[in-house]
N, C-alpha and C positions, 0 to 999 in steps of 0.2 A: 451201597448208598453213600454218596459223596457228602462230606461234612462241609458246610459253608463256613468260610472265614471272612473276617473283615477285609475290605478292600483298601483300608488305610495303612499308613506306615507309622512306625514309632519314630521317636526323635533321632535315634541312631540310623535311621533309613531302612531298618528291617521291616518286613511285612509284619503287621499286627496278627496275632494268632487267635484273637478272641472271636466268639461266635457273633455274627451281626444280629442286629435287632430284626424282629419278624418282618417288618415292613420296610427294611433298608438293606443297602450293601454294606453298611458300616456298624461297628459296635457302638455302645453309647459314648465312648471317649472320642471317636473319630467322626461321628455323624454330625454334619453341619447343622441340623435341626437342633441338635442337644448341646451346641457348643457352649452356650451360656451356663447351662446346668453343669456341664462338665468342669468348666473353669471354677465355678462356685465350689463343687465338690473337692477339687484340687486344693483350692484356697483353705476350705475347712479342714481338710486332713493335715495340712501344713501347721495350721494354727493348733490342732489338737496336739500334734507331736511336740510343738514348741512348749505348750501348757503343761504337757507331761513332763518334760525335762525340768521345767521351772519348779513344778510340784515335788518332783523327786529330790531336788536340790533343797527345797524349803524344809521338807520334812526329813532330810538326811537319810533316805532310803536307797539311794543309788548304789548298785553293786553289792547289796548284802544278800547273803543266802536266804532261802525261804523261811526257815525257822526264825532267824533274827528279824527278818522283815515282819512275820506275823507278830512277834513280840512287840516290834516298834509300833506297829499300827494299833495294837491293844492299848499300849501306854499313850499314845497320842489321844485315842478315843477316851481314855480315863481322865486325862488332863482337860480335855474339852468338855467333858461331862461334868467334871467338878466345878466348872465355871459357870454352869447353868444354875438357875434358881431351884432351891430344894423342892423336890416332888416325888411321888411314888414311882413314876416313870424313871426319873433320874436314878433313884436308889436301885431300882431293878436293873437298869443299864450298868451302874457300877458293880453290882453284885455279879452279873453276867460276865463283864470285862474281867473281874477279879477271878472267877472260875476259869475263864480262858487262859489268863496269865498263869494260874496255877498248872493248868494242863500243859501250856507250852514249856514250862519249867520242868515238869516231869519228863516230858518227851526229850528235852535236851539232856537231862541227867541220864536217862536210859541210852541215848546215843553215845554219851561219854563212856558210860560203863560197857556198853558192847565194843566200842573201840579198844578199850583197855583189855578186855577179854581176848578179843581177836589178836591184838599186839602180843599178849602173854603166851597165846597158843601158837601163834605164828605158823611155821611150816607144818604143825601137826594137824591143822585143819584140813579136812577132806573136801576137796572142791567138787561141785556137781559134775557128774560124768567121768570122774577120774578116781575111781576106787580101786 
């Protein structure tokens, strides 16, 4: 069975490899009947990427490792929550965030300890499959 592919071309001139819509010879991106929708989708995608970069810069989270990122997000949530009016939900959120921060700290300390042990043992460690 032959697989149908879009009859459109990419911007670089290569043939589009997308599957065409059921009632068309073109995929969503190249179908003239969907040109306006495709353009709007491209525009919204670009806006989202720009907004993401701006947000990363504003919250100073760009380029940090996962554990540091999680810690940064919890700290931002705590600061934002502290600015809210006092309520039971606010207090619950603060307690949850504090527990999350404590757990992140514990995980970070365990990673440091494991790295120290691995460094101390160095070549004495047995690697998987090399006994």
